[in-house]
C-alpha positions as YAML, in Angstrom:
chain: A
units: angstrom
residues:
- id: 1
  name: MET
  ca: [-7.95, -15.44, -3.98]
- id: 2
  name: VAL
  ca: [-5.08, -13.07, -3.20]
- id: 3
  name: THR
  ca: [-4.35, -10.99, -0.13]
- id: 4
  name: PHE
  ca: [-3.01, -7.46, -0.31]
- id: 5
  name: VAL
  ca: [-0.80, -6.73, 2.71]
- id: 6
  name: ASN
  ca: [0.36, -3.20, 3.45]
- id: 7
  name: LYS
  ca: [2.43, -2.17, 6.47]
- id: 8
  name: LEU
  ca: [1.95, 1.54, 7.09]
- id: 9
  name: THR
  ca: [4.25, 3.48, 9.40]
- id: 10
  name: VAL
  ca: [2.55, 6.75, 10.28]
- id: 11
  name: HIS
  ca: [4.82, 9.79, 10.59]
- id: 12
  name: GLY
  ca: [2.20, 12.49, 10.06]
- id: 13
  name: ASP
  ca: [-0.98, 13.55, 11.83]
- id: 14
  name: MET
  ca: [-2.71, 10.41, 13.15]
- id: 15
  name: ASP
  ca: [-6.27, 11.75, 12.77]
- id: 16
  name: ALA
  ca: [-5.58, 12.79, 9.17]
- id: 17
  name: PHE
  ca: [-4.05, 9.37, 8.46]
- id: 18
  name: LEU
  ca: [-7.06, 7.51, 9.87]
- id: 19
  name: ALA
  ca: [-9.47, 9.68, 7.86]
- id: 20
  name: VAL
  ca: [-7.62, 8.98, 4.59]
- id: 21
  name: LYS
  ca: [-7.29, 5.28, 5.44]
- id: 22
  name: ASP
  ca: [-11.05, 5.09, 6.02]
- id: 23
  name: ARG
  ca: [-11.72, 6.77, 2.65]
- id: 24
  name: LEU
  ca: [-9.42, 4.30, 0.90]
- id: 25
  name: THR
  ca: [-11.04, 1.35, 2.64]
- id: 26
  name: ALA
  ca: [-14.53, 2.52, 1.67]
- id: 27
  name: TYR
  ca: [-13.46, 3.05, -1.94]
- id: 28
  name: MET
  ca: [-11.79, -0.35, -2.23]
- id: 29
  name: ALA
  ca: [-14.72, -2.14, -0.56]
- id: 30
  name: ALA
  ca: [-16.99, -0.87, -3.34]
- id: 31
  name: GLN
  ca: [-14.77, -2.25, -6.14]
- id: 32
  name: PRO
  ca: [-15.48, -5.44, -8.12]
- id: 33
  name: GLY
  ca: [-13.47, -8.38, -6.81]
- id: 34
  name: TYR
  ca: [-13.14, -7.05, -3.26]
- id: 35
  name: VAL
  ca: [-13.84, -9.75, -0.65]
- id: 36
  name: SER
  ca: [-12.85, -8.48, 2.82]
- id: 37
  name: HIS
  ca: [-10.57, -6.19, 4.80]
- id: 38
  name: GLN
  ca: [-8.91, -6.08, 8.20]
- id: 39
  name: THR
  ca: [-6.79, -3.39, 9.88]
- id: 40
  name: LEU
  ca: [-4.31, -4.31, 12.60]
- id: 41
  name: ARG
  ca: [-2.18, -2.04, 14.78]
- id: 42
  name: GLN
  ca: [1.16, -3.33, 16.03]
- id: 43
  name: ALA
  ca: [1.08, -3.97, 19.78]
- id: 44
  name: GLY
  ca: [3.21, -1.37, 21.54]
- id: 45
  name: GLN
  ca: [3.62, 0.71, 18.34]
- id: 46
  name: ALA
  ca: [0.70, 3.12, 18.00]
- id: 47
  name: ASN
  ca: [2.00, 4.40, 14.65]
- id: 48
  name: VAL
  ca: [2.40, 1.05, 12.83]
- id: 49
  name: TYR
  ca: [-0.58, -0.46, 11.01]
- id: 50
  name: LEU
  ca: [-1.08, -3.54, 8.89]
- id: 51
  name: GLU
  ca: [-3.83, -3.58, 6.25]
- id: 52
  name: LEU
  ca: [-5.03, -6.95, 4.96]
- id: 53
  name: ALA
  ca: [-7.45, -7.00, 2.03]
- id: 54
  name: VAL
  ca: [-8.65, -10.17, 0.33]
- id: 55
  name: TRP
  ca: [-9.45, -9.96, -3.39]
- id: 56
  name: GLN
  ca: [-10.89, -12.49, -5.81]
- id: 57
  name: ASP
  ca: [-7.79, -12.14, -7.98]
- id: 58
  name: ALA
  ca: [-4.79, -9.93, -8.72]
- id: 59
  name: THR
  ca: [-6.47, -8.49, -11.82]
- id: 60
  name: ALA
  ca: [-9.36, -7.02, -9.80]
- id: 61
  name: HIS
  ca: [-6.98, -5.52, -7.26]
- id: 62
  name: GLY
  ca: [-4.77, -4.09, -10.00]
- id: 63
  name: LYS
  ca: [-7.70, -2.46, -11.74]
- id: 64
  name: ALA
  ca: [-8.83, -0.84, -8.48]
- id: 65
  name: VAL
  ca: [-5.41, 0.62, -7.64]
- id: 66
  name: ARG
  ca: [-4.87, 1.97, -11.15]
- id: 67
  name: SER
  ca: [-8.10, 3.98, -11.08]
- id: 68
  name: ARG
  ca: [-7.95, 7.78, -10.96]
- id: 69
  name: GLU
  ca: [-10.08, 7.90, -7.83]
- id: 70
  name: PHE
  ca: [-7.76, 5.54, -5.93]
- id: 71
  name: GLN
  ca: [-4.70, 7.52, -7.06]
- id: 72
  name: SER
  ca: [-6.34, 10.74, -5.93]
- id: 73
  name: ILE
  ca: [-7.15, 9.39, -2.45]
- id: 74
  name: VAL
  ca: [-3.80, 7.63, -1.95]
- id: 75
  name: GLY
  ca: [-2.04, 10.88, -2.81]
- id: 76
  name: HIS
  ca: [-3.33, 12.28, 0.49]
- id: 77
  name: LEU
  ca: [-1.84, 9.32, 2.35]
- id: 78
  name: ARG
  ca: [1.74, 9.68, 1.06]
- id: 79
  name: PRO
  ca: [2.69, 12.68, 3.28]
- id: 80
  name: LEU
  ca: [1.28, 10.92, 6.35]
- id: 81
  name: ALA
  ca: [2.65, 7.37, 6.22]
- id: 82
  name: THR
  ca: [5.29, 5.19, 4.63]
- id: 83
  name: PRO
  ca: [3.74, 2.13, 2.92]
- id: 84
  name: GLU
  ca: [5.27, -1.32, 2.42]
- id: 85
  name: PRO
  ca: [2.71, -3.02, 0.11]
- id: 86
  name: GLY
  ca: [2.62, -6.49, -1.41]
- id: 87
  name: LEU
  ca: [0.17, -8.91, -3.00]
- id: 88
  name: TYR
  ca: [0.29, -12.44, -1.58]
- id: 89
  name: GLU
  ca: [-1.07, -15.87, -2.54]
- id: 90
  name: THR
  ca: [-2.03, -18.43, 0.11]
- id: 91
  name: VAL
  ca: [0.47, -21.27, 0.37]
- id: 92
  name: GLU
  ca: [-0.93, -22.94, 3.47]
- id: 93
  name: ALA
  ca: [-3.89, -22.27, 5.75]
- id: 94
  name: SER
  ca: [-5.48, -23.81, 8.83]
- id: 95
  name: ALA
  ca: [-8.57, -23.04, 10.84]
...
């Protein structure tokens, strides 16, 4: 399993950002290898979001983000928010 982490700082219209984010989430959730997703908003910073998406492996995630449909949707996000993405592997976990 790998976790995609993306910090998004919104500098455009918040409603437009949320609509595009929801479209991206729906698209990714339908892709092979997708496991789960969580969206967090930074406390005290209404324009800073953290997206966490768990994938079966990096290959599945890579295939999803290279698709034309993903690229088309994410193109609408670029004018609205600055992303800081990364793919992470679990080193340690506790319940």
